[in-house]
DRENDO-1510 file (C-alpha; in Angstrom, 1 decimal, always signed):
<recs>
REC; n; res; u; v; w
REC; 1; MET; +102.9; -133.7; -53.6 .
REC; 2; PRO; +106.4; -134.6; -54.1 .
REC; 3; ARG; +107.9; -136.5; -56.9 .
REC; 4; PHE; +110.6; -139.1; -56.0 .
REC; 5; GLU; +112.9; -141.7; -58.0 .
REC; 6; TYR; +113.3; -144.8; -56.2 .
REC; 7; THR; +115.8; -148.2; -56.2 .
REC; 8; ALA; +114.4; -151.6; -55.1 .
REC; 9; ARG; +115.1; -154.8; -55.4 .
REC; 10; ASP; +112.8; -158.2; -54.7 .
REC; 11; THR; +113.9; -161.3; -52.5 .
REC; 12; LYS; +115.2; -162.6; -55.9 .
REC; 13; ALA; +117.7; -159.7; -56.3 .
REC; 14; LYS; +115.9; -158.4; -59.0 .
REC; 15; VAL; +116.6; -154.5; -59.6 .
REC; 16; TYR; +113.3; -152.0; -59.8 .
REC; 17; ARG; +113.1; -148.4; -60.6 .
REC; 18; GLY; +110.4; -145.9; -60.8 .
REC; 19; VAL; +109.2; -142.6; -60.3 .
REC; 20; VAL; +106.2; -141.8; -58.1 .
REC; 21; ASP; +104.5; -139.4; -55.8 .
REC; 22; ALA; +104.7; -139.8; -52.0 .
REC; 23; ALA; +104.6; -137.4; -49.2 .
REC; 24; SER; +108.0; -138.1; -48.0 .
REC; 25; PRO; +111.2; -140.6; -48.5 .
REC; 26; ALA; +110.0; -142.4; -45.4 .
REC; 27; ALA; +106.5; -142.8; -46.4 .
REC; 28; LEU; +107.7; -143.7; -49.8 .
REC; 29; ALA; +110.1; -146.4; -48.0 .
REC; 30; ALA; +107.3; -147.8; -45.8 .
REC; 31; ARG; +105.0; -148.6; -48.9 .
REC; 32; LEU; +107.8; -150.3; -50.8 .
REC; 33; ARG; +108.5; -152.3; -47.9 .
REC; 34; ALA; +104.8; -153.1; -46.9 .
REC; 35; ASP; +104.9; -154.3; -50.9 .
REC; 36; GLY; +108.0; -156.8; -50.5 .
REC; 37; TYR; +110.6; -155.0; -51.6 .
REC; 38; ILE; +114.3; -153.7; -50.2 .
REC; 39; VAL; +115.1; -150.4; -51.0 .
REC; 40; THR; +118.2; -149.2; -52.2 .
REC; 41; SER; +118.0; -145.7; -52.6 .
REC; 42; ILE; +115.0; -142.8; -52.7 .
REC; 43; LYS; +115.6; -139.1; -54.1 .
REC; 44; PRO; +113.7; -136.1; -55.1 .
REC; 45; ALA; +112.9; -136.4; -58.7 .
REC; 46; GLY; +116.3; -135.2; -60.6 .
REC; 47; GLY; +117.7; -134.7; -57.3 .
REC; 48; LYS; +120.3; -136.3; -55.1 .
REC; 49; SER; +120.1; -140.1; -53.2 .
REC; 50; ILE; +118.6; -139.2; -49.7 .
REC; 51; PRO; +120.3; -141.3; -47.1 .
REC; 52; ALA; +117.6; -141.3; -44.7 .
REC; 53; PRO; +117.6; -143.9; -41.6 .
REC; 54; ASP; +114.1; -144.8; -42.4 .
REC; 55; LEU; +115.7; -146.7; -45.8 .
REC; 56; VAL; +117.5; -149.0; -43.4 .
REC; 57; LYS; +115.9; -152.5; -42.5 .
REC; 58; LYS; +115.5; -153.1; -39.0 .
REC; 59; ARG; +116.8; -156.5; -38.4 .
REC; 60; VAL; +114.5; -159.0; -37.2 .
REC; 61; THR; +115.5; -160.9; -34.1 .
REC; 62; LYS; +114.9; -164.2; -32.7 .
REC; 63; ARG; +113.3; -162.5; -30.0 .
REC; 64; ASP; +110.9; -160.7; -31.9 .
REC; 65; LEU; +109.8; -164.1; -34.1 .
REC; 66; ALA; +109.5; -165.6; -30.6 .
REC; 67; VAL; +107.4; -163.2; -29.1 .
REC; 68; MET; +105.1; -163.0; -32.3 .
REC; 69; CYS; +104.6; -166.6; -32.4 .
REC; 70; ARG; +103.8; -166.7; -28.8 .
REC; 71; GLN; +100.8; -163.7; -29.2 .
REC; 72; LEU; +99.5; -166.1; -32.4 .
REC; 73; GLY; +99.4; -168.9; -30.8 .
REC; 74; THR; +97.6; -167.5; -27.6 .
REC; 75; LEU; +94.7; -165.6; -30.0 .
REC; 76; LEU; +94.2; -169.2; -31.9 .
REC; 77; LYS; +93.9; -171.0; -28.9 .
REC; 78; ALA; +91.5; -168.4; -27.6 .
REC; 79; GLY; +89.5; -169.1; -31.0 .
REC; 80; VAL; +90.2; -165.9; -32.7 .
REC; 81; PRO; +90.3; -166.0; -36.4 .
REC; 82; ILE; +93.5; -166.2; -37.9 .
REC; 83; THR; +93.0; -162.7; -39.7 .
REC; 84; GLU; +91.9; -160.5; -37.1 .
REC; 85; ALA; +95.1; -162.6; -35.0 .
REC; 86; LEU; +97.5; -161.2; -37.7 .
REC; 87; ASN; +95.6; -157.4; -37.2 .
REC; 88; VAL; +96.0; -157.6; -33.6 .
REC; 89; THR; +100.1; -159.1; -33.8 .
REC; 90; GLN; +101.1; -156.7; -36.0 .
REC; 91; GLY; +99.8; -153.9; -34.3 .
REC; 92; GLN; +101.4; -154.7; -31.0 .
REC; 93; THR; +104.5; -155.0; -32.5 .
REC; 94; THR; +107.4; -152.5; -31.9 .
REC; 95; ASN; +110.1; -153.9; -34.5 .
REC; 96; GLN; +109.2; -151.8; -38.0 .
REC; 97; THR; +110.3; -154.2; -40.6 .
REC; 98; LEU; +108.2; -157.3; -38.8 .
REC; 99; ARG; +105.3; -155.0; -38.5 .
REC; 100; MET; +105.2; -154.2; -42.2 .
REC; 101; ALA; +105.7; -157.7; -43.3 .
REC; 102; LEU; +102.6; -158.5; -40.7 .
REC; 103; GLU; +101.2; -155.9; -42.5 .
REC; 104; GLN; +101.3; -157.3; -45.6 .
REC; 105; VAL; +100.8; -160.9; -44.7 .
REC; 106; PHE; +97.5; -159.7; -43.0 .
REC; 107; LYS; +96.0; -158.2; -46.3 .
REC; 108; ASP; +97.3; -161.6; -48.4 .
REC; 109; VAL; +95.3; -163.7; -45.9 .
REC; 110; GLN; +92.4; -161.2; -46.3 .
REC; 111; ILE; +92.2; -162.0; -49.8 .
REC; 112; GLY; +92.1; -165.6; -49.9 .
REC; 113; ASN; +96.0; -166.7; -49.9 .
REC; 114; SER; +97.3; -169.1; -47.0 .
REC; 115; LEU; +99.2; -167.9; -44.2 .
REC; 116; SER; +102.5; -170.3; -45.4 .
REC; 117; ALA; +102.0; -168.8; -48.7 .
REC; 118; ALA; +101.8; -165.1; -47.4 .
REC; 119; LEU; +105.0; -165.7; -45.0 .
REC; 120; ASP; +106.7; -167.3; -47.8 .
REC; 121; LYS; +106.4; -164.0; -49.6 .
REC; 122; HIS; +108.9; -162.2; -46.8 .
REC; 123; SER; +111.7; -165.0; -46.6 .
REC; 124; THR; +114.2; -162.2; -45.5 .
REC; 125; VAL; +112.1; -161.7; -42.8 .
REC; 126; PHE; +110.5; -165.2; -41.9 .
REC; 127; PRO; +112.9; -167.7; -41.8 .
REC; 128; GLY; +112.3; -171.2; -43.6 .
REC; 129; ILE; +111.6; -173.4; -40.3 .
REC; 130; LEU; +108.6; -170.7; -39.8 .
REC; 131; THR; +107.3; -170.9; -43.3 .
REC; 132; ARG; +107.5; -174.6; -43.8 .
REC; 133; MET; +106.2; -175.6; -40.1 .
REC; 134; VAL; +102.9; -173.2; -40.8 .
REC; 135; GLU; +102.3; -174.9; -43.9 .
REC; 136; ALA; +102.2; -178.6; -42.5 .
REC; 137; GLY; +100.3; -176.9; -39.3 .
REC; 138; GLU; +97.6; -175.7; -41.9 .
REC; 139; ALA; +97.3; -179.2; -43.1 .
REC; 140; ALA; +96.9; -180.6; -40.0 .
REC; 141; GLY; +95.0; -177.9; -38.4 .
REC; 142; THR; +97.0; -177.5; -35.8 .
REC; 143; LEU; +98.2; -174.1; -36.1 .
REC; 144; ASP; +97.8; -173.0; -32.6 .
REC; 145; LEU; +100.3; -175.6; -31.3 .
REC; 146; THR; +102.3; -175.1; -34.1 .
REC; 147; PHE; +103.1; -171.3; -33.4 .
REC; 148; ASP; +103.5; -172.6; -29.4 .
REC; 149; ASN; +106.5; -174.9; -30.7 .
REC; 150; LEU; +107.9; -171.8; -32.6 .
REC; 151; ALA; +107.7; -169.3; -29.9 .
REC; 152; GLU; +109.7; -171.9; -27.5 .
REC; 153; HIS; +112.0; -172.7; -30.6 .
REC; 154; PHE; +113.0; -168.7; -31.1 .
REC; 155; LYS; +112.9; -168.1; -27.2 .
REC; 156; ARG; +115.6; -170.8; -27.0 .
REC; 157; GLU; +117.4; -169.7; -30.2 .
REC; 158; HIS; +118.0; -166.5; -28.5 .
REC; 159; GLU; +119.0; -167.4; -25.3 .
REC; 160; LEU; +121.8; -169.7; -27.1 .
REC; 161; GLN; +122.7; -166.6; -29.1 .
REC; 162; ALA; +122.9; -164.7; -26.2 .
REC; 163; LYS; +125.1; -167.4; -24.2 .
REC; 164; ILE; +127.8; -167.4; -27.0 .
REC; 165; LYS; +127.8; -163.6; -27.5 .
REC; 166; GLY; +128.5; -163.4; -23.6 .
REC; 167; ALA; +131.1; -165.8; -24.1 .
REC; 168; LEU; +133.2; -164.2; -26.5 .
REC; 169; THR; +132.3; -160.7; -25.5 .
REC; 170; TYR; +133.8; -161.2; -22.3 .
REC; 171; PRO; +137.5; -162.3; -23.3 .
REC; 172; ILE; +137.8; -159.6; -26.2 .
REC; 173; VAL; +136.9; -156.8; -23.6 .
REC; 174; ILE; +139.4; -158.1; -21.0 .
REC; 175; MET; +142.2; -158.4; -23.9 .
REC; 176; SER; +141.4; -155.1; -25.0 .
REC; 177; ILE; +141.7; -153.9; -21.6 .
REC; 178; ALA; +145.2; -155.3; -21.4 .
REC; 179; ILE; +146.3; -154.4; -24.6 .
REC; 180; LEU; +145.3; -150.9; -23.9 .
REC; 181; VAL; +147.7; -151.1; -20.6 .
REC; 182; VAL; +150.6; -152.5; -22.5 .
REC; 183; ILE; +150.6; -149.7; -24.3 .
REC; 184; LEU; +150.2; -147.1; -21.9 .
REC; 185; LEU; +153.3; -148.4; -20.5 .
REC; 186; PHE; +155.2; -148.6; -23.4 .
REC; 187; THR; +154.6; -144.9; -24.7 .
REC; 188; LEU; +153.9; -143.2; -21.6 .
REC; 189; VAL; +155.7; -144.8; -18.0 .
REC; 190; LEU; +158.6; -146.3; -19.7 .
REC; 191; PRO; +159.9; -143.2; -21.6 .
REC; 192; LYS; +159.9; -141.2; -18.9 .
REC; 193; PHE; +162.4; -143.8; -16.9 .
REC; 194; MET; +164.4; -144.2; -19.9 .
REC; 195; ASP; +165.0; -140.4; -20.4 .
REC; 196; MET; +166.1; -140.0; -16.7 .
REC; 197; PHE; +168.7; -142.7; -17.3 .
REC; 198; SER; +169.7; -141.4; -20.6 .
REC; 199; GLY; +170.2; -138.1; -18.7 .
REC; 200; MET; +172.5; -139.7; -16.0 .
REC; 201; GLY; +174.7; -141.3; -18.5 .
REC; 202; VAL; +174.2; -144.6; -17.1 .
REC; 203; GLY; +175.2; -147.5; -19.3 .
REC; 204; LEU; +171.6; -149.5; -20.0 .
REC; 205; PRO; +171.9; -153.5; -19.5 .
REC; 206; LEU; +170.6; -155.3; -22.4 .
REC; 207; PRO; +166.5; -156.1; -21.4 .
REC; 208; THR; +166.3; -152.4; -20.7 .
REC; 209; ARG; +167.9; -151.3; -24.1 .
REC; 210; ILE; +165.7; -153.9; -25.8 .
REC; 211; MET; +162.5; -152.5; -23.7 .
REC; 212; MET; +163.6; -148.7; -24.6 .
REC; 213; SER; +164.0; -149.8; -28.3 .
REC; 214; VAL; +160.6; -151.0; -28.4 .
REC; 215; GLY; +159.1; -148.4; -26.7 .
REC; 216; ASP; +160.9; -145.4; -28.6 .
REC; 217; PHE; +159.9; -147.3; -32.0 .
REC; 218; CYS; +156.0; -147.4; -30.7 .
REC; 219; GLN; +156.6; -143.7; -29.9 .
REC; 220; ARG; +157.9; -142.5; -32.9 .
REC; 221; TYR; +156.2; -144.7; -35.8 .
REC; 222; TRP; +152.9; -145.2; -34.1 .
REC; 223; TRP; +151.2; -144.6; -37.7 .
REC; 224; LEU; +153.3; -147.2; -39.0 .
REC; 225; VAL; +152.3; -149.8; -35.9 .
REC; 226; GLY; +148.8; -148.7; -36.7 .
REC; 227; LEU; +148.8; -149.2; -40.4 .
REC; 228; VAL; +150.4; -152.5; -40.2 .
REC; 229; ILE; +147.9; -153.7; -38.0 .
REC; 230; ALA; +145.1; -152.2; -40.1 .
REC; 231; ALA; +146.5; -153.9; -42.8 .
REC; 232; VAL; +146.6; -157.1; -41.3 .
REC; 233; VAL; +143.0; -156.8; -40.2 .
REC; 234; VAL; +141.8; -155.6; -43.7 .
REC; 235; GLY; +143.7; -158.5; -45.1 .
REC; 236; LEU; +142.4; -161.0; -43.0 .
REC; 237; GLY; +138.8; -159.7; -43.2 .
REC; 238; ALA; +139.2; -160.1; -47.2 .
REC; 239; TYR; +140.6; -163.7; -47.2 .
REC; 240; VAL; +138.2; -164.9; -44.7 .
REC; 241; LYS; +135.2; -163.8; -47.0 .
REC; 242; THR; +136.6; -166.0; -50.0 .
REC; 243; GLU; +135.2; -169.5; -50.2 .
REC; 244; SER; +138.7; -171.0; -49.4 .
REC; 245; GLY; +139.2; -168.4; -46.3 .
REC; 246; GLN; +135.6; -169.2; -44.9 .
REC; 247; ARG; +136.4; -173.1; -45.0 .
REC; 248; ARG; +140.1; -172.6; -43.4 .
REC; 249; LYS; +138.7; -170.3; -40.9 .
REC; 250; ASP; +136.0; -172.3; -39.7 .
REC; 251; ARG; +137.8; -175.5; -39.6 .
REC; 252; ILE; +140.5; -173.9; -37.3 .
REC; 253; ALA; +137.9; -172.4; -35.1 .
REC; 254; LEU; +136.6; -176.0; -34.3 .
REC; 255; GLN; +140.1; -177.0; -33.5 .
REC; 256; LEU; +140.8; -174.3; -31.0 .
REC; 257; PRO; +140.7; -174.9; -27.1 .
REC; 258; VAL; +137.3; -174.5; -25.6 .
REC; 259; ILE; +136.3; -172.2; -28.1 .
REC; 260; GLY; +136.4; -175.3; -31.0 .
REC; 261; LYS; +134.2; -177.1; -28.7 .
REC; 262; LEU; +132.0; -174.5; -27.6 .
REC; 263; LEU; +131.4; -174.0; -31.3 .
REC; 264; MET; +130.5; -177.6; -31.6 .
REC; 265; MET; +128.1; -177.9; -28.8 .
REC; 266; THR; +126.4; -174.8; -29.8 .
REC; 267; GLU; +126.0; -176.3; -33.4 .
REC; 268; ILE; +124.8; -179.6; -31.7 .
REC; 269; THR; +122.3; -177.7; -29.2 .
REC; 270; ARG; +120.9; -175.7; -32.4 .
REC; 271; PHE; +120.5; -178.6; -35.2 .
REC; 272; SER; +118.7; -180.6; -32.5 .
REC; 273; ARG; +116.4; -178.3; -31.2 .
REC; 274; THR; +115.5; -176.8; -35.1 .
REC; 275; PHE; +115.4; -180.5; -36.1 .
REC; 276; GLY; +113.3; -181.7; -33.6 .
REC; 277; VAL; +110.8; -178.9; -33.9 .
REC; 278; MET; +110.6; -179.5; -37.5 .
REC; 279; ILE; +109.9; -183.2; -37.2 .
REC; 280; ALA; +107.0; -182.9; -34.8 .
REC; 281; GLY; +105.6; -180.2; -37.0 .
REC; 282; GLY; +105.2; -182.8; -39.5 .
REC; 283; ILE; +108.2; -181.7; -41.9 .
REC; 284; PRO; +109.8; -184.6; -43.7 .
REC; 285; ILE; +113.1; -185.8; -42.9 .
REC; 286; VAL; +115.0; -184.7; -46.3 .
REC; 287; GLN; +113.1; -181.3; -46.3 .
REC; 288; ALA; +114.2; -180.3; -42.5 .
REC; 289; MET; +117.7; -181.8; -43.2 .
REC; 290; ASN; +117.9; -179.5; -46.1 .
REC; 291; MET; +116.7; -176.5; -44.1 .
REC; 292; ILE; +119.0; -177.4; -41.3 .
REC; 293; ALA; +122.0; -177.4; -43.7 .
REC; 294; ARG; +121.4; -173.6; -45.0 .
REC; 295; LEU; +120.9; -172.6; -41.4 .
REC; 296; VAL; +124.4; -173.8; -40.5 .
REC; 297; GLY; +127.1; -171.2; -40.2 .
REC; 298; ASN; +130.6; -173.3; -40.0 .
REC; 299; THR; +131.1; -174.5; -43.6 .
REC; 300; THR; +132.9; -177.7; -42.3 .
REC; 301; ILE; +129.9; -179.0; -40.2 .
REC; 302; LYS; +127.6; -177.5; -43.6 .
REC; 303; GLU; +129.7; -179.8; -45.8 .
REC; 304; ALA; +129.4; -182.5; -43.5 .
REC; 305; PHE; +125.7; -182.2; -43.4 .
REC; 306; THR; +125.2; -182.0; -46.7 .
REC; 307; THR; +126.7; -185.1; -47.4 .
REC; 308; ALA; +124.5; -187.0; -44.5 .
REC; 309; THR; +121.5; -185.4; -46.4 .
REC; 310; ASP; +122.4; -187.0; -49.5 .
REC; 311; GLU; +122.8; -190.4; -47.7 .
REC; 312; VAL; +119.5; -190.0; -46.1 .
REC; 313; ARG; +117.9; -189.1; -49.5 .
REC; 314; ARG; +119.2; -192.5; -51.0 .
REC; 315; GLY; +117.5; -194.5; -48.1 .
REC; 316; GLY; +120.0; -194.6; -45.3 .
REC; 317; SER; +118.9; -193.5; -41.8 .
REC; 318; LEU; +119.4; -190.2; -40.1 .
REC; 319; SER; +122.0; -191.9; -37.4 .
REC; 320; ALA; +124.1; -194.0; -39.8 .
REC; 321; ALA; +124.4; -190.6; -42.1 .
REC; 322; LEU; +125.5; -188.7; -39.5 .
REC; 323; ALA; +127.8; -191.5; -37.8 .
REC; 324; LYS; +129.7; -191.8; -41.2 .
REC; 325; ALA; +130.0; -188.0; -41.8 .
REC; 326; LYS; +131.7; -188.0; -38.2 .
REC; 327; ILE; +130.6; -184.6; -37.1 .
REC; 328; PHE; +129.1; -185.3; -34.2 .
REC; 329; PRO; +130.1; -187.0; -31.2 .
REC; 330; ALA; +128.8; -190.8; -31.0 .
REC; 331; MET; +126.8; -189.9; -28.2 .
REC; 332; VAL; +124.7; -187.9; -30.4 .
REC; 333; THR; +124.3; -190.6; -33.2 .
REC; 334; GLN; +123.5; -193.5; -30.5 .
REC; 335; MET; +120.6; -191.4; -29.0 .
REC; 336; LEU; +119.3; -190.6; -32.6 .
REC; 337; GLU; +119.5; -194.4; -33.3 .
REC; 338; ILE; +117.3; -195.2; -30.7 .
REC; 339; GLY; +115.0; -192.3; -31.3 .
REC; 340; GLU; +114.7; -193.9; -34.5 .
REC; 341; ASN; +114.4; -197.5; -33.3 .
REC; 342; THR; +111.7; -196.5; -30.8 .
REC; 343; GLY; +109.5; -194.1; -33.3 .
REC; 344; SER; +110.5; -191.2; -30.7 .
REC; 345; LEU; +112.6; -189.2; -33.2 .
REC; 346; ASP; +111.5; -185.7; -31.9 .
REC; 347; MET; +111.7; -186.4; -28.1 .
REC; 348; MET; +115.4; -187.9; -28.4 .
REC; 349; LEU; +116.1; -185.0; -30.3 .
REC; 350; ASP; +114.8; -182.6; -27.5 .
REC; 351; ASN; +117.0; -184.5; -25.0 .
REC; 352; ILE; +120.0; -184.1; -26.8 .
REC; 353; ALA; +119.2; -180.5; -27.0 .
REC; 354; ASP; +118.6; -180.1; -23.5 .
REC; 355; PHE; +121.9; -182.1; -22.4 .
REC; 356; TYR; +124.2; -179.7; -24.7 .
REC; 357; ASP; +122.1; -176.5; -23.7 .
REC; 358; GLY; +123.4; -177.4; -20.3 .
REC; 359; GLU; +127.2; -178.2; -21.4 .
REC; 360; VAL; +127.1; -175.0; -23.4 .
REC; 361; ASP; +126.3; -173.6; -19.8 .
REC; 362; THR; +129.0; -175.1; -18.2 .
REC; 363; LEU; +131.9; -174.6; -20.9 .
REC; 364; VAL; +130.6; -170.8; -20.9 .
REC; 365; LYS; +131.1; -170.6; -16.9 .
REC; 366; ALA; +134.3; -172.5; -17.5 .
REC; 367; LEU; +135.7; -170.1; -20.2 .
REC; 368; THR; +135.0; -166.8; -18.7 .
REC; 369; SER; +136.5; -168.3; -15.2 .
REC; 370; LEU; +139.8; -169.4; -17.2 .
REC; 371; ILE; +140.2; -166.2; -19.3 .
REC; 372; GLU; +140.7; -164.0; -15.9 .
REC; 373; PRO; +143.8; -166.1; -15.1 .
REC; 374; ILE; +145.4; -166.0; -18.3 .
REC; 375; VAL; +144.9; -162.1; -18.7 .
REC; 376; ILE; +146.5; -161.5; -15.2 .
REC; 377; LEU; +149.5; -163.7; -16.1 .
REC; 378; PHE; +149.9; -161.9; -19.3 .
REC; 379; LEU; +150.0; -158.6; -17.9 .
REC; 380; GLY; +151.8; -159.6; -14.7 .
REC; 381; GLY; +154.6; -160.9; -17.1 .
REC; 382; VAL; +154.5; -157.3; -19.5 .
REC; 383; VAL; +154.5; -155.6; -15.9 .
REC; 384; ALA; +157.6; -157.6; -14.8 .
REC; 385; LEU; +159.5; -157.0; -18.1 .
REC; 386; VAL; +158.7; -153.0; -17.7 .
REC; 387; VAL; +159.8; -152.7; -13.8 .
REC; 388; MET; +163.2; -155.5; -14.5 .
REC; 389; SER; +163.9; -152.7; -17.2 .
REC; 390; VAL; +163.4; -150.1; -14.7 .
REC; 391; TYR; +165.4; -151.5; -11.9 .
REC; 392; LEU; +168.2; -153.1; -13.5 .
REC; 393; PRO; +169.9; -149.7; -14.4 .
REC; 394; MET; +169.4; -148.7; -10.9 .
REC; 395; PHE; +170.8; -151.4; -9.3 .
REC; 396; GLN; +173.8; -151.0; -11.7 .
REC; 397; MET; +174.1; -147.8; -10.2 .
REC; 398; MET; +173.7; -148.7; -6.6 .
REC; 399; GLY; +176.6; -151.4; -7.9 .
REC; 400; GLY; +178.9; -148.6; -9.1 .
REC; 401; ALA; +178.3; -146.6; -6.1 .
REC; 402; GLY; +179.4; -149.4; -3.9 .
REC; 403; ILE; +182.7; -149.8; -5.8 .
REC; 404; ARG; +183.6; -146.2; -5.6 .
</recs>
């Protein structure tokens, strides 16, 4: 059997190296991943590293988690033991990364570990909300209901991600097409007319000379234009990866018309839905808020939410803490206050999530309908400039001919 050298790391980023016998690099990678390691490289002993596709971990999506939780909940409600439910579910899972993690969870539960402890070993696959809710479900003896709630949660998270992706993808595609049309006009169409006018010896008006200069520059120095664009993109990409750059980007994103409102509504929906599921699952408020703060993507909202969490930890109410942080609209904090006073916080959070989920739908439709006239106006303006640049010399020629 061939011998391979491997490099891997665990979930705490500790690096491990070793030399083992295995049937193939893929088999060794599968074995290491099943043991909870993230494979960095595998190579034949004394040879070059193997950049095999099998070494790349397939991402576990919200949809994958929703299907897994739905299957586990259904099996547990039918009276199937947890070990058998895990075995059946991992056998039906198509995502390789998730299947291998479930296989290891199954083995850990078989030897006596709790399900939550087994899941916690694979934090890169199973998010904190899943592990903590399973832990609460084990204590309350309601694992079947817990998995049903988690399935609904991950399903809605998947749907929300799809909405946002669709809303942002459409404008990007349309604007890319518009930019491509402009480039073609300046590099192919306009130069043909300019060559024709130059051959006739016609004196060109100022707008035509400007357009001609722009088109000529783009043709001659296309590599420089591409280099500048690439440098700007790379520079901005590097800047937003810094702490100050990330903070500024997130703050500007929230201030953008329509897009900023969409991002805020998305965060409200995600917060309300996730927090409601945690509270209903028996997770303490402070612990749930800490987990929510880690899940928030926008640093501006994350910082405000962390401040609110500290306020609750000191004994303040959730609604008062969020109102003081001035992060969410007044309607949200008022509904939370009603939920706290009536003892129905989880139901009120669901109501907030449902309301803003509908608002996200409405805003996505408005965004897609708004982008079309903007792009049409942009393209119309560019085409009008090109047409004007072409026809002005023609009118000048006809005027000169009429005078003679």
